VOBA-1610 file (N, C-alpha, C; in pm, whole numbers, padded with zeros to 5 digits, always signed):
BEGIN
Met+08434+06076+15195Met+08395+05951+15200Met+08303+05895+15309Thr+08161+05879+15303Thr+08084+05819+15407Thr+08091+05711+15435Glu+08160+05641+15566Glu+08146+05524+15634Glu+08044+05497+15694Thr+08028+05385+15764Thr+07928+05350+15880Thr+08030+05254+15996Val+07973+05260+16139Val+07985+05189+16202Val+07908+05182+16270Leu+07901+05056+16352Leu+07803+05015+16414Leu+07815+04994+16578Thr+07749+05057+16683Thr+07781+05036+16844Thr+07670+04990+16863Ala+07643+04984+17023Ala+07513+04917+17060Ala+07381+04960+17011Asp+07393+05088+17021Asp+07269+05187+17014Asp+07235+05229+16849Leu+07356+05237+16747Leu+07296+05357+16639Leu+07410+05257+16531Glu+07389+05289+16431Glu+07465+05328+16311Glu+07482+05448+16256Ile+07613+05450+16317Ile+07681+05616+16312Ile+07745+05607+16183Ala+07693+05721+16113Ala+07783+05719+15961Ala+07874+05885+16000Tyr+07980+05845+15925Tyr+08096+05943+15946Tyr+08115+05968+15789Glu+08246+06089+15778Glu+08312+06107+15688Glu+08427+06080+15751Val+08500+06039+15669Val+08666+05999+15672Val+08749+06068+15580Ser+08887+06126+15596Ser+08968+06185+15448Ser+09108+06177+15527Gly+09171+06247+15482Gly+09329+06255+15533Gly+09405+06132+15494Pro+09534+06165+15517Pro+09642+06033+15485Pro+09591+05923+15578Ala+09609+05807+15516Ala+09581+05647+15527Ala+09679+05646+15648Gly+09651+05578+15764Gly+09760+05554+15874Gly+09800+05670+15972Gly+09727+05802+15900Gly+09774+05930+15998Gly+09688+05916+16126Arg+09761+06005+16212Arg+09695+06030+16351Arg+09593+06075+16341Pro+09509+05984+16421Pro+09359+06008+16412Pro+09315+06166+16479Leu+09200+06239+16417Leu+09119+06339+16464Leu+08983+06330+16444Val+08917+06329+16547Val+08750+06328+16499Val+08703+06440+16589Ala+08591+06490+16503Ala+08568+06594+16500Ala+08423+06590+16492Val+08360+06678+16625Val+08233+06653+16614Val+08136+06776+16613His+08066+06805+16512His+07950+06882+16482His+07891+06903+16589Gly+07799+07080+16576Gly+07689+07083+16686Gly+07566+07084+16629Trp+07474+07178+16705Trp+07335+07187+16660Trp+07312+07332+16604Pro+07237+07349+16531Pro+07176+07279+16412Pro+07289+07291+16302Asp+07377+07170+16290Asp+07490+07175+16183Asp+07531+07063+16134Asp+07655+07009+16092Asp+07650+06904+15994Asp+07815+06852+16027Pro+07866+06785+15968Pro+08001+06779+15949Pro+08069+06849+15883His+08005+06887+15765His+08072+07004+15694His+08086+07161+15728Cys+08083+07149+15839Cys+08125+07273+15922Cys+08268+07275+15934Trp+08327+07143+15932Trp+08485+07119+15925Trp+08543+07133+15805Asp+08456+07168+15688Asp+08525+07164+15589Asp+08643+07269+15551Gly+08704+07377+15610Gly+08727+07451+15602Gly+08888+07477+15671Leu+08855+07348+15762Leu+08970+07306+15847Leu+09056+07161+15773Leu+08963+07133+15705Leu+09043+06981+15635Leu+09183+06982+15606Pro+09178+07093+15490Pro+09320+07120+15448Pro+09433+07115+15529His+09411+07211+15635His+09493+07190+15733His+09522+07080+15836Trp+09418+06997+15820Trp+09429+06879+15919Trp+09502+06758+15837His+09459+06792+15731His+09528+06675+15630His+09699+06716+15591Arg+09721+06839+15603Arg+09849+06875+15565Arg+09928+06820+15705Asp+09895+06857+15806Asp+09947+06800+15956Asp+09951+06648+15980Gly+09910+06576+15869Gly+09893+06409+15886Gly+09824+06381+15941Tyr+09703+06408+15957Tyr+09589+06381+16044Tyr+09475+06264+15966Arg+09462+06169+16014Arg+09328+06095+15937Arg+09216+06143+16037Val+09100+06204+15953Val+08991+06285+16014Val+08874+06208+15999Phe+08813+06196+16115Phe+08687+06127+16108Phe+08570+06213+16173Arg+08496+06244+16093Arg+08365+06332+16161Arg+08241+06260+16166Pro+08207+06219+16263Pro+08090+06155+16256Pro+07971+06259+16262Tyr+07837+06169+16229Tyr+07701+06289+16225Tyr+07635+06216+16373Leu+07618+06302+16459Leu+07560+06272+16564Leu+07398+06234+16537Arg+07372+06161+16681Arg+07265+06098+16659Arg+07167+06213+16645Gly+07053+06150+16518Gly+06958+06242+16452Gly+06999+06292+16346Phe+07128+06310+16302Phe+07172+06375+16222Phe+07167+06295+16086Gly+07158+06364+15932Gly+07211+06267+15862Gly+07184+06116+15861Pro+07319+06071+15805Pro+07244+05902+15784Pro+07250+05816+15925Thr+07287+05906+16012Thr+07328+05841+16158Thr+07131+05742+16194Arg+07130+05638+16227Arg+07044+05551+16240Arg+07038+05520+16384Phe+06899+05526+16464Phe+06913+05403+16582Phe+06919+05279+16485Arg+06934+05158+16587Arg+06917+05018+16515Arg+06789+04958+16595Arg+06726+04971+16714Arg+06626+04988+16774Arg+06508+05111+16796Ala+06407+05025+16727Ala+06252+05134+16735Ala+06218+05151+16855Asp+06245+05078+16938Asp+06233+05118+17102Asp+06295+05194+17195Lys+06454+05244+17120Lys+06536+05298+17207Lys+06469+05452+17187Pro+06471+05463+17314Pro+06416+05666+17345Pro+06539+05752+17259Arg+06457+05852+17179Arg+06537+05947+17120Arg+06553+06076+17194Ser+06654+06014+17315Ser+06734+06120+17360Ser+06807+06217+17329Gly+06822+06323+17359Gly+06926+06435+17290Gly+06982+06494+17436Gln+07012+06383+17560Gln+07063+06447+17655Gln+07195+06428+17678Ile+07318+06517+17764Ile+07413+06525+17725Ile+07487+06409+17737Gly+07448+06325+17809Gly+07484+06176+17865Gly+07511+06106+17770Ala+07394+06100+17655Ala+07380+06032+17549Ala+07491+06036+17422Leu+07487+06187+17426Leu+07557+06218+17357Leu+07709+06214+17354Gly+07785+06215+17483Gly+07884+06162+17517Gly+07932+05982+17510Arg+07811+05949+17554Arg+07839+05789+17526Arg+07850+05742+17380Asp+07807+05813+17288Asp+07769+05780+17154Asp+07916+05785+17118Leu+07977+05913+17160Leu+08115+05951+17104Leu+08228+05833+17174Ala+08198+05821+17272Ala+08323+05716+17329Ala+08302+05557+17286Asp+08188+05531+17249Asp+08156+05411+17167Asp+08223+05418+17054Phe+08199+05540+16941Phe+08233+05518+16835Phe+08397+05518+16834Leu+08480+05575+16930Leu+08603+05585+16995Leu+08645+05414+16980Ala+08563+05339+17061Ala+08599+05248+17101Ala+08567+05095+16983Val+08460+05107+16944Val+08459+05028+16808Val+08528+05051+16713Lys+08580+05197+16685Lys+08695+05239+16544Lys+08823+05205+16617Glu+08809+05155+16747Glu+08971+05116+16807Glu+09069+05198+16785Leu+09011+05364+16813Leu+09067+05478+16796Leu+09148+05499+16909Ser+09302+05519+16898Ser+09372+05577+17029Ser+09481+05696+17015Asp+09493+05773+17121Asp+09594+05890+17118Asp+09501+05982+17005Val+09386+06025+17034Val+09280+06091+16940Val+09291+06247+16984Arg+09306+06313+16897Arg+09283+06448+16931Arg+09146+06492+16874Leu+09048+06528+16965Leu+08918+06525+16992Leu+08892+06665+17010Ile+08790+06675+16880Ile+08723+06856+16873Ile+08596+06809+16835Gly+08534+06921+16920Gly+08411+06943+16913Gly+08336+07076+16926His+08244+07122+16859His+08181+07202+16835His+07975+07216+16876Asp+07979+07295+16984Asp+07826+07317+17030Asp+07826+07189+17103Trp+07717+07089+17065Trp+07691+06941+17118Trp+07804+06890+17059Gly+07887+06922+16957Gly+08040+06807+16978Gly+08118+06830+17088Ala+08110+06969+17155Ala+08192+07007+17245Ala+08145+06964+17336Arg+07992+06946+17417Arg+07957+06927+17529Arg+07986+06726+17511Ala+07949+06673+17406Ala+07975+06544+17442Ala+08163+06498+17453Ala+08265+06587+17396Ala+08405+06603+17405Ala+08394+06629+17565Tyr+08329+06686+17644Tyr+08378+06702+17775Tyr+08330+06610+17834Val+08226+06513+17745Val+08209+06378+17861Val+08304+06306+17836Val+08368+06296+17721Val+08443+06178+17708Val+08584+06213+17786Gly+08620+06353+17789Gly+08739+06391+17844Gly+08705+06375+17993Ala+08604+06376+18048Ala+08606+06327+18190Ala+08572+06189+18261Leu+08509+06126+18140Leu+08443+05997+18177Leu+08498+05869+18119Phe+08554+05918+17998Phe+08622+05786+17882Phe+08755+05847+17827Pro+08842+05906+17893Pro+08930+05949+17842Pro+09043+05861+17795Asp+09053+05745+17796Asp+09182+05642+17792Asp+09209+05697+17613Arg+09130+05684+17527Arg+09152+05681+17399Arg+09169+05824+17342Val+09181+05922+17425Val+09180+06086+17408Val+09333+06157+17437Arg+09427+06201+17342Arg+09530+06247+17367Arg+09503+06453+17416Asp+09410+06512+17355Asp+09360+06640+17412Asp+09234+06684+17325Ile+09193+06773+17372Ile+09104+06807+17293Ile+09052+06983+17313Val+08966+06965+17182Val+08963+07127+17143Val+08836+07118+17142Ala+08741+07228+17207Ala+08602+07255+17242Ala+08572+07423+17192Met+08449+07407+17105Met+08421+07541+17075Met+08286+07559+17091Ser+08261+07702+17145Ser+08141+07763+17152Ser+08047+07693+17260Ala+08102+07615+17355Ala+08040+07604+17500Ala+08143+07560+17595Gly+08082+07600+17721Gly+08177+07587+17842Gly+08156+07436+17908Tyr+08219+07394+17966Tyr+08178+07261+18056Tyr+08129+07305+18148Ala+08010+07236+18222Ala+07938+07277+18323Ala+07859+07198+18376Ser+07834+07161+18503Ser+07689+07081+18570Ser+07593+07091+18499Ser+07538+06927+18472Ser+07417+06942+18431Ser+07309+06948+18482Arg+07333+06987+18608Arg+07200+06987+18673Arg+07113+07090+18618Ala+06969+07125+18604Ala+06895+07196+18532Ala+06892+07353+18643Asp+06921+07326+18783Asp+06870+07465+18836Asp+07028+07533+18865Ile+07116+07531+18762Ile+07219+07579+18777Ile+07198+07766+18759Pro+07297+07853+18826Pro+07205+07983+18802Pro+07243+08034+18644Leu+07176+08145+18609Leu+07177+08163+18467Leu+07157+08356+18512Ser+07263+08396+18439Ser+07236+08567+18384Ser+07146+08623+18331Trp+07046+08710+18370Trp+06908+08740+18242Trp+06987+08766+18099Pro+07090+08779+18081Pro+07154+08780+17936Pro+07138+08708+17894Leu+07178+08554+17955Leu+07195+08387+17891Leu+07069+08310+17889His+06975+08413+17993His+06807+08354+17971His+06740+08420+17865His+06776+08530+17810His+06711+08571+17705His+06817+08493+17585Ala+06933+08503+17601Ala+07008+08411+17477Ala+06937+08276+17435Tyr+06876+08219+17543Tyr+06841+08071+17496Tyr+06686+08042+17544Trp+06615+08170+17448Trp+06498+08150+17439Trp+06451+08032+17373Tyr+06507+07993+17289Tyr+06471+07866+17136Tyr+06485+07773+17261Glu+06526+07741+17368Glu+06541+07623+17453Glu+06416+07612+17521Trp+06381+07765+17603Trp+06244+07762+17614Trp+06135+07709+17507Leu+06155+07764+17406Leu+06041+07764+17327Leu+06014+07627+17295Val+06067+07531+17319Val+06080+07378+17240Val+05966+07329+17358Ala+05957+07397+17503Ala+05893+07329+17627Ala+05751+07381+17544Thr+05682+07440+17468Thr+05589+07448+17459Thr+05535+07364+17298Gly+05395+07355+17265Gly+05343+07296+17180Gly+05387+07386+17058Arg+05392+07522+17049Arg+05415+07572+16916Arg+05553+07595+16883Gly+05650+07581+16995Gly+05779+07546+16969Gly+05800+07418+16933Arg+05739+07321+16959Arg+05790+07166+16920Arg+05729+07155+16788Arg+05593+07251+16724Arg+05580+07258+16589Arg+05691+07302+16498Ala+05726+07414+16546Ala+05824+07519+16487Ala+05964+07395+16447Val+05995+07329+16563Val+06105+07250+16497Val+06045+07105+16433Thr+05969+07099+16439Thr+05896+06961+16363Thr+05876+06991+16213Glu+05799+07107+16223Glu+05726+07129+16074Glu+05825+07258+16005Asp+05869+07338+16058Asp+05971+07448+16009Asp+06080+07503+16029Arg+06172+07371+16016Arg+06295+07367+16136Arg+06396+07447+16000Arg+06406+07442+15891Arg+06471+07503+15822Arg+06471+07670+15807Glu+06332+07713+15842Glu+06353+07872+15877Glu+06381+07895+16020Phe+06318+07774+16109Phe+06382+07818+16238Phe+06524+07798+16271Cys+06606+07723+16191Cys+06734+07742+16209Cys+06783+07838+16124Arg+06737+07853+16024Arg+06829+07969+15939Arg+06832+08124+16002Tyr+06707+08137+16121Tyr+06714+08248+16200Tyr+06831+08230+16287Leu+06819+08141+16355Leu+06938+08093+16472Leu+07091+08141+16416Trp+07093+08047+16268Trp+07244+08107+16204Trp+07252+08279+16201Arg+07178+08304+16185Arg+07157+08460+16150Arg+07214+08525+16268Val+07120+08512+16387Val+07129+08645+16494Val+07247+08540+16575Trp+07290+08422+16581Trp+07390+08365+16666Trp+07511+08435+16631Ala+07535+08434+16519Ala+07662+08535+16420Ala+07630+08620+16381Pro+07629+08750+16417Pro+07575+08862+16365Pro+07661+08936+16251Ser+07780+08891+16256Ser+07867+08959+16163Ser+07924+08852+16027Trp+07873+08735+16050Trp+07888+08632+15964Trp+07762+08626+15821Lys+07811+08643+15745Lys+07735+08634+15616Lys+07768+08483+15530Phe+07667+08408+15568Phe+07688+08252+15528Phe+07582+08269+15352Asp+07628+08178+15285Asp+07546+08174+15208Asp+07452+08015+15194Ala+07354+08082+15065Ala+07210+07944+15093Ala+07287+07813+15074Ala+07384+07819+14962Ala+07444+07683+14947Ala+07543+07620+15059Glu+07577+07696+15153Glu+07634+07668+15266Glu+07529+07609+15382Phe+07400+07688+15393Phe+07300+07648+15450Phe+07234+07535+15410Asp+07205+07485+15321Asp+07102+07395+15252Asp+07197+07310+15264Glu+07368+07274+15247Glu+07425+07145+15270Glu+07406+07119+15404Ala+07390+07197+15520Ala+07370+07166+15647Ala+07251+07106+15691Ala+07192+07185+15645Ala+06983+07174+15661Ala+06955+07008+15625Ala+07036+06968+15489Ala+06986+06827+15448Ala+07018+06738+15563Ala+07114+06776+15641Ala+07125+06646+15730Ala+06979+06663+15895Trp+06941+06759+15885Trp+06826+06758+15935Trp+06681+06708+15906Asp+06671+06656+15840Asp+06601+06571+15744Asp+06537+06439+15818Asn+06675+06399+15880Asn+06651+06279+15967Asn+06538+06253+16053Glu+06444+06163+16049Glu+06348+06160+16103Glu+06328+06153+16298Asp+06465+06163+16332Asp+06454+06140+16472Asp+06535+06309+16488Trp+06554+06381+16374Trp+06608+06505+16439Trp+06506+06593+16529Ala+06379+06619+16491Ala+06314+06702+16582Ala+06248+06638+16733Pro+06239+06488+16748Pro+06243+06429+16872Pro+06362+06464+16966Ile+06478+06453+16897Ile+06625+06472+16977Ile+06664+06558+17040Thr+06643+06686+16914Thr+06603+06836+16932Thr+06502+06897+17077Val+06399+06840+17053Val+06286+06859+17163Val+06340+06810+17325His+06388+06680+17306His+06439+06592+17409His+06524+06697+17466Ala+06640+06696+17424Ala+06769+06813+17436Ala+06730+06915+17549Tyr+06677+06993+17487Tyr+06620+07086+17577Tyr+06542+07087+17688Met+06453+07002+17676Met+06353+06969+17762Met+06427+06890+17931His+06493+06788+17855His+06577+06761+17976His+06671+06816+17985Arg+06758+06917+17965Arg+06878+06988+17991Arg+06798+07100+18105Trp+06679+07125+18125Trp+06633+07233+18184Trp+06524+07153+18303Gly+06529+07016+18289Gly+06417+06950+18401Gly+06302+06918+18355Glu+06264+06953+18235Glu+06140+06930+18197Glu+06091+06785+18115Ala+06212+06731+18100Ala+06186+06585+18067Ala+06265+06441+18110Glu+06254+06323+18187Glu+06309+06255+18199Glu+06442+06210+18101Gly+06541+06126+18150Gly+06629+06126+18075Gly+06639+05974+18024Asp+06723+05906+17933Asp+06696+05774+17921Asp+06812+05703+18048Ser+06706+05587+18097Ser+06807+05530+18223Ser+06910+05478+18172Ala+06931+05458+18050Ala+07082+05390+18028Ala+07199+05487+18051Tyr+07173+05610+18061Tyr+07231+05733+18115Tyr+07225+05765+18239Ala+07205+05712+18332Ala+07200+05774+18475Ala+07286+05773+18523Asp+07386+05697+18517Asp+07507+05690+18599Asp+07614+05790+18538Ile+07615+05806+18402Ile+07671+05919+18315Ile+07632+06060+18376Glu+07494+06070+18410Glu+07420+06216+18441Glu+07473+06193+18570Arg+07443+06092+18676Arg+07505+06163+18783Arg+07642+06193+18822Gln+07730+06144+18752Gln+07894+06225+18734Gln+07886+06360+18668Leu+07793+06361+18579Leu+07791+06495+18472Leu+07739+06600+18594Ala+07667+06573+18717Ala+07593+06688+18753Ala+07689+06756+18869Glu+07800+06682+18912Glu+07913+06716+19020Glu+07968+06845+18926Pro+08052+06901+18789Pro+08045+06792+18692Pro+08204+06717+18748Val+08216+06603+18685Val+08394+06527+18711Val+08461+06607+18630Pro+08581+06653+18657Pro+08674+06731+18577Pro+08707+06642+18445Val+08767+06734+18336Val+08796+06671+18209Val+08972+06641+18241Gln+08981+06539+18216Gln+09111+06458+18238Gln+09242+06470+18125Arg+09204+06571+18031Arg+09293+06542+17899Arg+09305+06699+17875Pro+09434+06740+17832Pro+09486+06898+17808Pro+09355+06954+17724Thr+09303+07063+17724Thr+09169+07125+17631Thr+09219+07255+17644Leu+09189+07300+17511Leu+09171+07409+17429Leu+09043+07463+17399Val+08953+07578+17449Val+08858+07624+17487Val+08866+07733+17391Leu+08764+07729+17248Leu+08762+07861+17161Leu+08651+07894+17191His+08599+08026+17204His+08476+08117+17202His+08446+08225+17117Gly+08393+08210+17049Gly+08342+08375+16943Gly+08321+08479+17031Gly+08398+08606+17034Gly+08326+08718+17096Gly+08200+08774+17078Glu+08130+08712+16946Glu+08013+08757+16919Glu+07920+08652+16912Asp+07954+08542+17004Asp+07867+08398+17007Asp+07726+08458+17104Ala+07611+08476+17030Ala+07509+08521+17077Ala+07420+08423+17117Asp+07443+08281+17124Asp+07393+08160+17188Asp+07450+08138+17307Asn+07562+08075+17293Asn+07606+08020+17428Asn+07699+08148+17457Leu+07657+08256+17521Leu+07775+08361+17579Leu+07866+08368+17592Pro+07968+08420+17595Pro+08112+08380+17620Pro+08105+08343+17781Glu+08043+08416+17824Glu+08037+08406+17980Glu+08041+08250+18034Thr+07949+08180+17915Thr+07938+08011+17999Thr+08090+07953+17987Ser+08186+07999+17899Ser+08293+07919+17915Ser+08420+08004+18015Ala+08366+08130+18057Ala+08475+08182+18159Ala+08464+08150+18275Gly+08606+08165+18317Gly+08631+08083+18482Gly+08604+07950+18530Lys+08641+07869+18442Lys+08636+07714+18417Lys+08767+07613+18438Glu+08875+07725+18467Glu+09001+07648+18489Glu+09011+07511+18590Lys+08927+07542+18730Lys+08932+07431+18807Lys+08870+07284+18748Leu+08791+07321+18628Leu+08726+07167+18602Leu+08777+07092+18484Phe+08931+07115+18493Phe+09018+07077+18401Phe+09143+07074+18465Thr+09185+06925+18457Thr+09318+06866+18568Thr+09444+06866+18474Ala+09437+06865+18378Ala+09540+06812+18257Ala+09604+06931+18154Gly+09588+07098+18215Gly+09618+07160+18090Gly+09488+07218+18041Tyr+09486+07396+18038Tyr+09386+07411+17995Tyr+09434+07572+17956Arg+09334+07610+17825Arg+09398+07712+17753Arg+09200+07773+17695Arg+09213+07907+17732Arg+09106+07960+17675Arg+09094+08076+17577Val+09057+08087+17450Val+09077+08189+17371Val+08952+08237+17318Val+08928+08381+17331Val+08754+08428+17304Val+08811+08497+17136Leu+08790+08459+17049Leu+08776+08498+16880Leu+08721+08629+16897Asp+08757+08780+16906Asp+08688+08873+16838Asp+08679+08880+16755Gly+08504+08931+16675Gly+08433+08913+16579Gly+08409+08784+16522Val+08411+08698+16607Val+08318+08593+16575Val+08206+08555+16649Gly+08120+08501+16596Gly+07988+08443+16643Gly+07980+08272+16698His+07886+08229+16666His+07843+08111+16727His+07931+07980+16667Phe+07991+08042+16530Phe+08017+07929+16428Phe+08166+07943+16397Pro+08269+07913+16482Pro+08410+07955+16483Pro+08470+07858+16320Pro+08443+07729+16331Pro+08485+07641+16220Pro+08416+07706+16069Arg+08328+07777+16079Arg+08255+07810+15936Arg+08315+07927+15915Glu+08313+08046+16010Glu+08328+08218+16027Glu+08505+08212+16005Ala+08547+08157+16075Ala+08711+08191+16117Ala+08811+08028+16079Pro+08790+07966+16004Pro+08875+07824+15987Pro+09005+07865+16009Glu+09072+07993+15960Glu+09197+08011+15942Glu+09282+08030+16098Arg+09214+08114+16179Arg+09229+08130+16315Arg+09208+08026+16351Val+09137+07922+16359Val+09081+07830+16440Val+09186+07718+16395Ala+09267+07702+16266Ala+09376+07616+16267Ala+09493+07668+16359Ala+09512+07796+16343Ala+09601+07859+16400Ala+09624+07797+16560Glu+09514+07826+16599Glu+09524+07844+16770Glu+09527+07692+16785Cys+09489+07596+16679Cys+09450+07444+16736Cys+09590+07382+16698Glu+09712+07489+16646Glu+09849+07435+16685Glu+09942+07435+16799Asn+09834+07499+16865Asn+09908+07544+17016Asn+09810+07515+17115Pro+09788+07344+17142Pro+09691+07299+17217Pro+09794+07296+17372Pro+09691+07314+17513Pro+09782+07317+17620Pro+09857+07170+17634Thr+09949+07141+17721Thr+10011+07058+17735Thr+10041+07000+17869
//
């Protein structure tokens, strides 16, 4: 069932399912994806008594900005603030917070800066790191992030705007080389990218990440703290596909010092960038044992 909630900046659409009155679990999708990435996990979560909330990120699906003049920012601070606002407006507490890719980055922000409503975190396919644009990268990671550099060019921005489906279809294939997704699964996710804000938010996300675009000043304080970065203050499980060809597994390795309340990392052999879609049974099993 799709519902909406109003925050200061957004009308956030979300899918909700599971037992009424169940323990809250908020699952946040990544880029380029949509809340259906969690479909294979819903039976496990419902069985375990969770009321599951799956919001659409800004720029995806039915989520809309409330003002035309609000910058269409894709910066990590904005994603984290959106998620914190969603938890607050919904008055959710003791939340199990699960995120993939952009959703994982948003979950780290909430766990570091707005942890009061969170019980624990499961983050997939993205490590927690400084938001500074000058952080060193290995050459394999430079190679993996070619698409982020591409959007800094006019050709790349046209691809994101005018050929988004084929652009993202290619990314799905190369980021998870052993996964054979079907056309219906891809088309269901791609429908969420028809939002008119999807392309400008996508472009800004990667331009801002590498210091090629200014951020929205509304998130300046959050970005300042993420530059350190502030440690995550809730128990966190990190799941990373061993075949992830986007955020390589190295991006989540050796991060224990950035988590102050318990930390566990698992590399899933034979899995690429999309663990919730590729290996929902394995993800569900790991989620049964979060750090405490």
